Backbone as JSON, one array per atom type, in Angstrom:
{
  "sequence": "MTNYVLIPSYCPDAHLTGLLQELSKAGFACVVVDDGSSPEYQEIFMAAEPYCTMLCHPHNLGKGAALRTGLEWIR",
  "N": [[10.13, 18.89, 3.81], [9.05, 16.37, 1.44], [10.4, 13.34, 0.54], [10.56, 11.63, -2.71], [9.82, 8.81, -4.48], [9.52, 7.15, -7.45], [8.48, 4.58, -9.7], [7.96, 3.53, -12.39], [6.34, 0.94, -13.45], [5.66, -1.73, -15.51], [4.14, -5.21, -15.83], [5.57, -6.18, -13.4], [6.77, -8.3, -11.04], [6.72, -10.21, -8.27], [8.38, -9.21, -6.52], [7.99, -6.29, -6.3], [6.43, -5.29, -3.81], [7.96, -5.85, -1.5], [9.95, -4.32, -2.03], [8.48, -1.88, -2.21], [7.53, -1.7, 0.65], [10.03, -1.69, 2.13], [11.26, 0.93, 1.24], [9.33, 2.47, 2.15], [9.7, 2.18, 5.22], [12.07, 3.68, 5.27], [11.12, 5.9, 4.79], [10.28, 6.95, 2.39], [8.25, 8.34, 0.53], [6.03, 6.91, -1.5], [5.18, 6.27, -5.41], [3.92, 4.7, -7.72], [3.35, 3.9, -10.97], [0.89, 2.24, -13.13], [1.49, 1.13, -15.83], [-0.15, -0.07, -17.64], [-0.88, -2.89, -17.29], [-1.25, -6.15, -17.68], [-4.15, -7.97, -16.94], [-3.75, -10.03, -15.24], [-1.66, -9.0, -13.48], [-2.59, -7.46, -11.69], [-3.11, -8.04, -8.71], [-0.98, -8.42, -7.36], [-0.23, -5.37, -7.59], [-2.43, -4.64, -5.99], [-1.41, -5.87, -3.84], [0.72, -4.35, -3.47], [-0.26, -1.45, -3.22], [-0.95, -1.08, -0.38], [1.28, 0.52, 0.21], [2.18, 2.46, -1.66], [1.24, 5.35, -3.16], [-0.8, 4.49, -6.09], [-0.73, 5.07, -9.76], [-2.51, 4.67, -12.52], [-1.92, 3.7, -15.99], [-4.37, 3.26, -19.15], [-3.23, 1.28, -21.27], [-0.1, -0.3, -21.97], [1.79, 2.86, -22.26], [4.81, 2.93, -22.57], [7.69, 3.56, -20.73], [8.57, 6.33, -20.45], [6.59, 8.18, -20.71], [5.05, 6.92, -18.48], [6.57, 7.63, -16.52], [6.16, 10.34, -16.69], [3.52, 11.05, -16.16], [3.84, 10.2, -13.63], [5.55, 12.17, -12.64], [4.09, 14.26, -12.75], [2.01, 13.51, -11.11], [3.3, 14.06, -8.56], [4.45, 16.46, -9.04]],
  "CA": [[10.15, 18.22, 2.71], [8.96, 14.69, 1.25], [11.62, 12.94, -0.59], [9.84, 10.56, -3.04], [10.46, 7.59, -5.16], [8.89, 7.07, -8.4], [8.84, 3.27, -9.95], [7.15, 3.35, -13.65], [6.11, -0.72, -13.45], [5.04, -2.82, -16.5], [3.95, -6.1, -15.58], [5.96, -6.62, -12.56], [6.93, -9.57, -10.16], [6.02, -9.66, -6.37], [9.48, -8.43, -5.17], [7.72, -4.99, -6.24], [5.9, -5.24, -2.54], [8.96, -6.2, -0.65], [10.55, -3.03, -2.11], [7.87, -0.28, -1.39], [7.6, -1.96, 2.36], [11.64, -1.22, 2.82], [11.31, 2.34, 0.79], [8.14, 3.06, 3.38], [10.1, 2.02, 6.19], [13.4, 4.38, 5.11], [10.32, 7.24, 4.83], [10.2, 7.85, 1.21], [6.86, 8.57, -0.43], [6.47, 6.19, -2.93], [4.42, 6.49, -6.53], [3.88, 3.64, -8.85], [2.66, 4.23, -12.65], [1.0, 1.15, -13.48], [1.82, 1.47, -17.38], [-1.2, -0.67, -18.8], [0.33, -4.5, -17.32], [-2.46, -7.39, -17.86], [-4.98, -8.39, -15.59], [-2.87, -11.19, -13.89], [-0.61, -8.48, -12.55], [-3.83, -6.59, -10.6], [-2.56, -8.86, -7.72], [1.0, -7.64, -7.38], [-0.75, -3.94, -7.94], [-3.32, -4.55, -4.97], [-0.59, -6.08, -2.48], [1.54, -2.54, -3.28], [-1.34, -0.24, -3.2], [-0.65, 0.06, 0.86], [2.84, 1.27, 0.8], [2.46, 3.63, -2.32], [0.26, 6.05, -4.29], [-0.52, 3.71, -7.63], [-1.68, 5.91, -10.71], [-2.6, 3.18, -13.84], [-2.61, 4.0, -17.67], [-5.03, 2.0, -19.33], [-2.72, 0.64, -21.75], [0.81, 0.57, -22.14], [2.61, 4.03, -23.24], [6.0, 3.22, -22.58], [8.41, 4.39, -19.47], [8.49, 8.03, -21.05], [4.83, 8.5, -20.35], [4.62, 6.55, -16.91], [7.61, 8.8, -15.8], [5.76, 11.56, -16.78], [2.65, 10.38, -15.58], [4.12, 10.32, -12.1], [6.35, 13.11, -12.12], [2.89, 15.36, -12.67], [1.58, 13.85, -10.0], [4.02, 14.42, -7.28], [4.41, 18.26, -8.71]],
  "C": [[9.97, 16.8, 2.15], [9.79, 14.2, 0.26], [10.36, 11.23, -1.35], [10.4, 9.91, -4.58], [9.38, 7.14, -5.84], [9.38, 5.87, -9.52], [7.59, 3.08, -11.06], [7.04, 1.38, -13.98], [5.02, -0.85, -14.91], [4.99, -4.09, -15.7], [5.2, -6.86, -14.56], [5.8, -7.64, -11.78], [6.93, -8.9, -8.83], [7.51, -9.1, -5.75], [9.01, -6.76, -5.18], [6.96, -4.85, -4.5], [6.76, -5.25, -1.98], [9.42, -4.81, -0.79], [9.8, -1.87, -1.63], [7.74, -0.79, 0.2], [9.14, -1.42, 2.81], [11.79, 0.49, 2.39], [10.62, 3.22, 1.95], [8.79, 3.04, 4.62], [11.44, 3.16, 6.04], [12.51, 5.59, 5.35], [10.43, 7.71, 4.02], [8.71, 7.53, 1.14], [6.46, 7.87, -1.52], [5.29, 6.27, -3.81], [4.89, 5.18, -7.35], [2.88, 4.4, -9.76], [2.65, 2.42, -13.18], [0.98, 1.66, -14.66], [1.09, 0.44, -18.21], [-0.74, -2.21, -18.85], [-1.42, -4.98, -17.6], [-2.84, -7.54, -16.8], [-4.31, -8.91, -14.35], [-2.09, -10.22, -13.31], [-1.39, -7.66, -11.47], [-3.17, -7.25, -9.45], [-1.76, -7.95, -7.07], [0.49, -6.26, -6.83], [-1.34, -4.03, -6.5], [-2.41, -4.7, -3.62], [0.02, -4.8, -2.36], [1.13, -2.1, -2.92], [-1.07, 0.7, -1.69], [0.43, 0.63, 1.04], [3.15, 2.48, -0.25], [1.13, 4.11, -2.93], [0.15, 5.58, -5.68], [-1.08, 4.52, -8.59], [-1.21, 4.43, -11.67], [-2.72, 4.35, -14.92], [-3.6, 2.77, -17.72], [-4.26, 0.98, -20.44], [-1.16, 0.88, -21.77], [1.68, 1.7, -22.86], [3.83, 4.34, -23.22], [6.85, 3.87, -21.36], [8.39, 5.86, -19.57], [7.29, 8.6, -20.29], [4.35, 8.0, -19.19], [5.58, 7.57, -16.52], [6.92, 10.34, -15.83], [4.39, 11.8, -16.37], [2.62, 10.78, -13.82], [4.92, 11.59, -11.78], [5.3, 14.35, -11.89], [1.92, 15.14, -11.74], [1.94, 14.13, -8.61], [3.93, 16.16, -7.24], [3.06, 18.97, -8.2]]
}
């Protein structure tokens, strides 16, 4: 059975990549939902992408919607 970590993310800082690296090393499958962050954050998401499955909302829908999107993908 796969253990997932779901992270809804809106305008993250650079710590996201390090967190995902550590979670991956610990054996977790990570899913990140970019909840409509502005283009200036795309570099952070691109750096994080090797350590997770990246899902994106075209605009901010809120944490609840990001969690639903992630849970739907995991299911």
